[in-house]
MARPAVEX-949318 format. One record per residue (C-alpha): residue in three letters; x, y, z. Coordinates in steps of 0.5 Angstrom, whole numbers, plus 2048, in hexadecimal, padded with zeros to 3 digits. Layout:
R   resn    c1    c2    c3
R    ALA     X     Y     Z
...
END
This chain:
R   resn    c1    c2    c3
R    UNK   76D   A1B   875
R    UNK   772   A19   870
R    UNK   778   A1D   871
R    UNK   77D   A1F   86B
R    UNK   784   A1D   86C
R    UNK   78A   A21   86D
R    UNK   78B   A21   865
R    UNK   785   A26   865
R    UNK   788   A2D   863
R    UNK   783   A30   868
R    UNK   785   A2C   86E
R    UNK   78C   A2D   86C
R    UNK   78C   A35   86D
R    UNK   789   A34   874
R    UNK   78E   A2F   876
R    UNK   794   A33   873
R    UNK   791   A39   877
R    UNK   790   A35   87E
R    UNK   797   A32   87D
R    UNK   79A   A38   880
R    UNK   797   A35   887
R    UNK   794   A3C   889
R    UNK   78D   A3E   88A
R    UNK   789   A40   884
R    UNK   782   A43   884
R    UNK   77C   A41   880
R    UNK   77C   A48   87C
R    UNK   784   A47   87B
R    UNK   783   A40   878
R    UNK   77E   A42   874
R    UNK   781   A49   871
R    UNK   788   A46   871
R    UNK   787   A3F   86D
R    UNK   780   A41   86A
R    UNK   77C   A3C   86D
R    UNK   775   A3C   870
R    UNK   772   A37   875
R    UNK   778   A37   879
R    UNK   775   A32   87E
R    UNK   774   A2D   879
R    UNK   77B   A2D   876
R    UNK   77E   A2C   87D
R    UNK   779   A26   87E
R    UNK   77C   A24   877
R    UNK   783   A25   87A
R    UNK   782   A21   880
R    UNK   77F   A1B   87C
R    UNK   786   A1B   879
R    UNK   789   A1B   87F
R    UNK   78B   A22   881
R    UNK   78A   A24   888
R    UNK   787   A2B   888
R    UNK   785   A2E   88F
R    UNK   77F   A33   88E
R    UNK   77D   A38   893
R    UNK   779   A3E   894
R    UNK   77B   A45   897
R    UNK   775   A4A   897
R    UNK   772   A49   890
R    UNK   778   A47   88D
R    UNK   77A   A40   88B
R    UNK   781   A3D   88B
R    UNK   784   A37   888
R    UNK   78B   A35   889
R    UNK   78F   A2E   887
R    UNK   792   A2A   88D
R    UNK   796   A25   889
R    UNK   79B   A2A   886
END
């Protein structure tokens, strides 16, 4: 995979949202910062050194930055 850099507006929007250190659901990320394929964006952020935790609660996935 060729990950975008943190200069990417798409990655910046998600990174800024996750910078609060709180958990965010896939749907919340999609609707708040207007991105699709959240799992791919998370992968790209990880490739840029971000530590992001991922877990499932029922049918919902959550993401939380651990390096803030």
